[in-house]
C-alpha positions as CSV (number, residue, x, y, z in Angstrom):
1,M,-70.1,-18.3,68.4
2,I,-70.5,-15.4,65.9
3,Y,-67.0,-14.3,66.6
4,G,-65.6,-17.8,65.8
5,K,-67.3,-18.0,62.5
6,T,-66.1,-14.5,61.5
7,F,-62.5,-15.4,62.5
8,T,-62.7,-18.6,60.4
9,R,-63.9,-16.6,57.3
10,I,-61.1,-14.1,57.7
11,T,-58.6,-16.9,58.0
12,R,-59.8,-18.5,54.8
13,S,-59.7,-15.2,52.9
14,L,-56.1,-14.5,54.0
15,G,-55.1,-18.0,52.9
16,L,-56.7,-17.4,49.4
17,M,-54.9,-14.1,49.1
18,A,-51.6,-15.8,50.0
19,V,-52.1,-18.4,47.4
20,F,-53.0,-15.7,44.8
21,V,-49.9,-13.7,45.6
22,G,-47.8,-16.8,45.4
23,C,-49.2,-17.6,42.0
24,V,-48.5,-14.1,40.7
25,T,-45.0,-14.2,42.1
26,T,-44.4,-17.6,40.5
27,A,-45.7,-16.3,37.1
28,T,-43.5,-13.3,37.3
29,I,-40.5,-15.4,38.0
30,A,-41.4,-17.8,35.2
31,Q,-41.7,-14.9,32.8
32,E,-38.3,-13.5,33.8
33,Q,-36.8,-17.0,33.4
34,L,-38.5,-17.3,30.0
35,A,-37.1,-13.9,28.9
36,S,-33.7,-14.9,30.2
37,T,-34.0,-18.2,28.3
38,K,-34.9,-16.3,25.1
39,T,-31.9,-14.1,25.3
40,G,-29.7,-17.1,25.9
41,T,-27.8,-15.8,28.9
42,E,-28.1,-13.9,32.1
43,A,-28.2,-10.1,32.0
44,V,-24.7,-8.7,32.3
45,T,-23.4,-5.3,33.3
46,V,-21.6,-3.3,30.6
47,P,-20.5,0.3,30.3
48,L,-22.4,2.4,27.8
49,T,-21.5,5.6,26.0
50,E,-23.4,8.0,23.8
51,A,-22.3,8.6,20.2
52,V,-21.6,12.3,19.8
53,Q,-21.6,14.4,16.6
54,A,-18.2,14.9,15.0
55,K,-17.2,18.6,15.0
56,N,-14.3,18.6,12.5
57,S,-12.6,16.4,10.0
58,V,-9.6,14.4,11.3
59,Q,-6.0,15.0,10.2
60,R,-2.9,13.0,10.9
61,V,0.7,14.1,10.0
62,F,3.4,11.7,9.1
63,V,7.1,12.2,8.3
64,G,8.0,10.7,4.9
65,R,11.0,10.4,2.6
66,L,11.2,11.7,-1.0
67,E,12.6,9.2,-3.6
68,P,12.8,9.1,-7.4
69,L,10.7,6.9,-9.5
70,R,13.6,4.5,-10.0
71,V,17.3,4.3,-9.4
72,V,19.6,2.6,-12.0
73,D,23.3,1.9,-11.9
74,L,24.7,1.9,-15.5
75,A,27.8,-0.1,-16.5
76,F,29.7,-1.1,-19.6
77,Q,29.1,-4.6,-21.0
78,V,32.6,-4.8,-22.4
79,P,36.1,-4.1,-20.8
80,G,38.2,-1.1,-21.8
81,Q,39.6,2.3,-20.9
82,I,37.2,5.2,-20.3
83,L,38.1,8.1,-22.6
84,E,35.1,10.3,-22.0
85,L,33.0,10.8,-18.8
86,P,31.4,14.2,-19.4
87,V,28.8,14.1,-16.7
88,S,28.9,15.2,-13.0
89,A,26.9,14.4,-10.0
90,G,23.7,16.4,-9.7
91,E,23.5,17.1,-13.4
92,R,20.2,16.7,-15.2
93,L,20.3,14.6,-18.4
94,K,18.0,14.2,-21.3
95,K,17.3,10.8,-22.9
96,G,20.1,9.9,-25.3
97,D,22.8,12.2,-23.7
98,L,26.3,10.7,-23.7
99,I,27.3,9.6,-20.2
100,A,30.6,7.7,-20.9
101,R,32.7,6.3,-23.8
102,L,35.4,3.8,-24.0
103,D,38.5,3.8,-26.3
104,V,37.2,2.2,-29.5
105,A,40.5,1.4,-31.3
106,D,40.5,-2.3,-30.5
107,F,36.7,-2.6,-31.2
108,D,37.2,-0.8,-34.6
109,L,39.9,-3.3,-35.5
110,A,37.8,-6.2,-34.4
111,L,34.9,-4.9,-36.6
112,A,37.2,-4.5,-39.6
113,R,38.5,-8.1,-39.2
114,A,34.9,-9.4,-39.0
115,Q,33.9,-7.4,-42.0
116,A,36.8,-8.7,-44.0
117,A,36.1,-12.3,-43.0
118,F,32.4,-11.9,-44.0
119,D,33.3,-10.4,-47.4
120,L,35.7,-13.3,-48.0
121,T,33.1,-15.9,-47.1
122,A,30.4,-14.1,-49.2
123,S,32.7,-14.3,-52.2
124,E,33.5,-17.9,-51.6
125,F,29.8,-18.8,-51.3
126,K,29.0,-16.9,-54.6
127,R,31.8,-18.8,-56.4
128,S,30.7,-22.1,-55.1
129,E,27.1,-21.4,-56.1
130,E,28.1,-20.6,-59.6
131,L,30.2,-23.8,-59.9
132,A,27.3,-25.8,-58.5
133,N,24.9,-24.3,-61.0
134,R,27.2,-25.3,-63.9
135,G,27.7,-28.8,-62.5
136,A,31.4,-28.2,-61.9
137,G,31.1,-28.0,-58.1
138,S,29.9,-30.4,-55.5
139,E,26.9,-29.7,-53.3
140,A,29.0,-30.4,-50.2
141,R,31.4,-27.5,-51.1
142,L,28.4,-25.2,-51.6
143,D,26.9,-26.2,-48.2
144,S,30.3,-25.6,-46.5
145,A,30.6,-22.2,-48.1
146,K,27.1,-21.3,-47.0
147,A,27.8,-22.3,-43.4
148,Q,31.1,-20.3,-43.3
149,Q,29.2,-17.3,-44.6
150,A,26.6,-17.6,-41.9
151,Q,29.3,-17.9,-39.2
152,A,31.1,-14.9,-40.5
153,E,27.8,-12.9,-40.5
154,V,27.3,-13.8,-36.8
155,A,30.8,-12.7,-36.0
156,L,30.3,-9.4,-37.9
157,R,27.1,-8.7,-35.9
158,E,28.8,-9.5,-32.7
159,A,31.7,-7.0,-33.5
160,E,29.2,-4.3,-34.3
161,R,27.3,-4.9,-31.1
162,R,30.5,-4.8,-29.0
163,L,31.5,-1.5,-30.7
164,A,28.0,-0.1,-29.9
165,Q,28.5,-1.1,-26.2
166,T,31.5,1.3,-25.9
167,R,29.0,4.1,-25.3
168,I,26.6,4.6,-22.4
169,E,23.7,7.0,-23.1
170,A,21.0,8.1,-20.8
171,P,18.0,5.7,-21.2
172,F,15.6,8.3,-19.9
173,D,15.5,11.8,-18.5
174,A,17.4,11.5,-15.3
175,L,19.4,13.1,-12.5
176,V,23.0,11.9,-12.0
177,G,23.0,10.7,-8.5
178,R,26.6,9.4,-8.2
179,I,29.7,8.7,-10.3
180,F,31.7,5.6,-9.4
181,T,34.8,6.1,-11.5
182,E,37.0,8.6,-13.3
183,A,38.0,9.3,-16.9
184,Y,40.9,7.3,-18.3
185,A,40.4,4.5,-15.7
186,N,40.1,0.9,-16.9
187,T,36.7,-0.8,-16.3
188,T,35.4,-4.3,-16.5
189,P,32.0,-5.6,-17.5
190,A,29.2,-4.9,-15.0
191,A,31.3,-2.5,-12.9
192,P,29.0,0.5,-12.2
193,I,29.9,3.8,-13.8
194,V,27.1,6.1,-12.8
195,R,23.9,6.0,-10.8
196,L,20.9,7.6,-12.5
197,Q,17.7,8.8,-10.7
198,D,14.5,9.0,-12.7
199,V,12.9,12.1,-11.4
200,S,10.1,12.3,-14.0
201,E,7.9,11.3,-11.1
202,M,8.9,11.8,-7.5
203,R,7.6,9.3,-4.9
204,V,6.9,9.9,-1.2
205,Y,7.3,6.9,1.2
206,I,5.6,6.9,4.6
207,S,5.0,4.3,7.3
208,L,1.4,4.0,8.5
209,P,0.1,2.4,11.7
210,E,-2.2,-0.5,11.2
211,E,-5.4,1.2,12.0
212,V,-4.7,4.0,9.5
213,A,-3.2,1.6,6.9
214,A,-6.5,-0.4,6.8
215,L,-8.5,2.7,6.1
216,A,-6.0,4.1,3.5
217,R,-6.1,0.8,1.6
218,T,-9.9,0.3,1.6
219,R,-11.1,3.9,1.7
220,A,-8.5,5.7,-0.3
221,D,-11.1,7.9,-2.0
222,D,-12.2,9.3,1.4
223,F,-8.8,10.9,2.2
224,N,-7.1,14.0,1.0
225,I,-3.3,13.4,1.1
226,T,-1.0,16.4,0.8
227,A,2.7,17.0,1.4
228,T,4.9,19.9,2.3
229,F,8.7,20.0,2.3
230,P,11.1,21.8,4.7
231,A,13.5,22.3,1.8
232,A,10.8,24.0,-0.4
233,P,8.9,26.5,1.8
234,G,5.5,27.5,0.5
235,Y,5.2,24.4,-1.7
236,Q,2.3,22.1,-1.0
237,V,1.2,19.4,-3.3
238,E,-1.4,16.7,-3.6
239,L,-0.2,13.0,-3.4
240,I,-1.6,10.1,-5.3
241,L,-1.5,6.6,-4.0
242,R,0.8,4.3,-6.0
243,E,1.7,1.2,-4.0
244,F,0.8,-0.3,-0.7
245,V,3.1,-2.9,0.9
246,T,0.9,-5.4,2.6
247,E,3.7,-6.9,4.7
248,A,4.0,-5.2,8.1
249,D,7.3,-4.1,9.6
250,P,8.1,-6.8,12.1
251,V,9.3,-4.4,14.8
252,A,7.2,-1.2,14.4
253,Q,4.1,-3.0,13.1
254,T,3.6,-0.4,10.4
255,Y,3.0,-0.6,6.6
256,M,5.0,1.2,3.9
257,V,2.8,3.2,1.6
258,E,4.1,4.9,-1.6
259,F,2.6,8.1,-3.0
260,A,3.4,10.0,-6.2
261,I,3.6,13.8,-6.4
262,A,0.8,15.0,-8.6
263,G,2.0,17.2,-11.5
264,Q,5.5,18.5,-12.1
265,P,7.6,18.4,-8.9
266,D,9.2,21.5,-7.6
267,P,12.8,21.8,-9.0
268,R,14.1,22.4,-5.4
269,L,13.2,18.9,-4.4
270,L,15.9,16.2,-4.4
271,P,15.8,12.5,-3.6
272,G,16.2,11.8,0.1
273,M,14.6,15.0,1.3
274,T,12.0,15.0,4.2
275,A,8.3,15.3,3.4
276,N,5.6,16.1,5.9
277,V,2.5,14.2,4.8
278,T,-0.9,15.3,6.0
279,A,-3.8,12.7,5.7
280,G,-7.1,14.4,6.0
281,L,-10.4,12.6,6.0
282,Q,-12.9,14.4,3.6
283,V,-16.0,14.6,5.7
284,A,-18.6,17.3,5.0
285,D,-20.6,19.0,7.8
286,D,-23.8,17.2,6.8
287,T,-22.5,13.7,6.7
288,G,-23.7,12.8,10.2
289,S,-20.4,11.3,11.3
290,V,-20.1,10.6,15.0
291,L,-17.4,9.8,17.5
292,V,-17.3,6.8,19.8
293,P,-14.5,5.4,22.0
294,V,-12.1,3.1,20.3
295,S,-13.0,0.5,22.9
296,A,-16.5,0.4,21.5
297,I,-15.4,-1.1,18.1
298,D,-16.0,-4.9,18.0
299,T,-12.8,-6.1,16.3
300,T,-13.8,-9.7,16.3
301,S,-16.2,-9.3,13.4
302,A,-15.1,-9.8,9.9
303,P,-14.7,-8.4,7.4
304,E,-16.4,-5.2,8.6
305,P,-16.2,-3.6,12.0
306,R,-19.3,-3.2,14.2
307,V,-20.7,-1.8,17.4
308,W,-23.2,-3.0,19.9
309,I,-26.3,-0.8,20.1
310,F,-28.3,-0.6,23.4
311,D,-32.1,-0.4,23.1
312,D,-33.6,1.5,26.1
313,S,-37.1,0.1,25.6
314,T,-36.1,-3.6,25.8
315,E,-32.7,-3.2,27.6
316,T,-31.2,-5.4,25.1
317,V,-28.2,-5.1,22.7
318,E,-27.8,-5.9,19.0
319,P,-24.7,-5.7,16.7
320,R,-24.5,-3.2,13.8
321,T,-22.0,-2.9,11.1
322,V,-20.4,0.5,10.8
323,R,-17.9,2.3,8.4
324,L,-15.0,3.8,10.2
325,G,-12.9,6.9,9.7
326,L,-9.6,8.0,11.2
327,P,-9.0,7.7,15.0
328,R,-8.9,10.8,17.1
329,E,-7.0,10.4,20.3
330,S,-9.0,7.8,22.3
331,S,-12.0,8.0,20.0
332,I,-12.7,7.0,16.4
333,L,-14.8,8.5,13.7
334,V,-17.9,6.5,12.5
335,L,-18.8,7.6,9.0
336,E,-21.9,5.4,8.5
337,G,-24.1,3.1,10.5
338,L,-24.5,5.2,13.7
339,T,-26.3,8.4,14.6
340,A,-25.6,11.0,17.3
341,G,-27.5,10.2,20.6
342,E,-27.5,6.4,20.2
343,R,-25.9,4.5,23.1
344,V,-23.3,1.8,22.4
345,V,-21.4,-0.7,24.6
346,S,-18.0,0.7,25.2
347,G,-16.4,-2.3,26.8
348,G,-17.0,-6.0,27.4
349,W,-18.7,-6.5,24.0
350,W,-16.9,-9.9,23.6
351,K,-19.4,-11.3,26.3
352,L,-22.5,-10.2,24.3
353,I,-24.8,-12.0,21.9
354,D,-27.6,-10.6,19.7
355,G,-30.7,-9.8,21.8
356,M,-29.0,-10.2,25.2
357,M,-30.4,-8.2,28.1
358,V,-27.8,-6.0,29.8
359,R,-27.6,-3.6,32.7
360,P,-25.9,-0.3,32.2
361,D,-22.9,0.2,34.4
362,A,-23.4,3.2,36.6
363,L,-20.0,4.9,36.6
């Protein structure tokens, strides 16, 4: 009898314990479901990587082309025979130097005729004016004389202009790039005579890949751009950004960037020569820049790139905006927004939302 009562009590105790354990288990599951609901999605498995301290500044070398500030083809605006062509290809000219001159005989005669016609109309106008003042001449005759004088004056100015156009002078300090004709040849209006290259400022053109072009355009002050030239050994010069073509090459997907040589260019340099352009990111040792895989950069964010930071204490992730530097092989430099030792998601960030629980992928 005693044994039966004892057995009954034990059975009841075990039942209560089972109910308690079931309640605890249910509460735990409910909390996990609540946490999952708060994060908005189920925990996903993602690869993580640790940001490492950058050791050195990044440099990239590009092959560029040297060009003058501008190239101009000069031509006569009037037809005629070239009597003088005292320049030669490769010659350096000063502003105002004579380049070519036409035979001016016909233009001198035209100017003389225009001058004579103007003098005649001026005399006629003066005579008509005197008669009109004395009442001996009509106003109509005076008006006609005045109009004829105005027309003669226009013809005179045109003859003077055409005579001035028989000379071509250098409009700026230039290098003669090419000569298209010879002395004593006949020329027509707009036919090119010489090609001038303005070498007062030399330009260097390079094509940048899109990831570097974006940085060069928005973070130009962070870069140190220098150039060397195989044709001028020992000559290294700083480059200054001048123009940035925002239309990409449809085939290479690169952007044309134009730099100017700082200061007076080396006299050994000529248009068309090759330039080796080095783009170095100016990063001091104490900037705290770090390296992360290129795959860790969230490119869907706009306008600034970001990374997804993993919080070890909560096992959740959150996005953070960063400032990028130049890429280095499969990694990219992060200038601001990330410190060494922090873990970031290195793949699959397009599946994440702010505050989501994740599981590190054990690779």
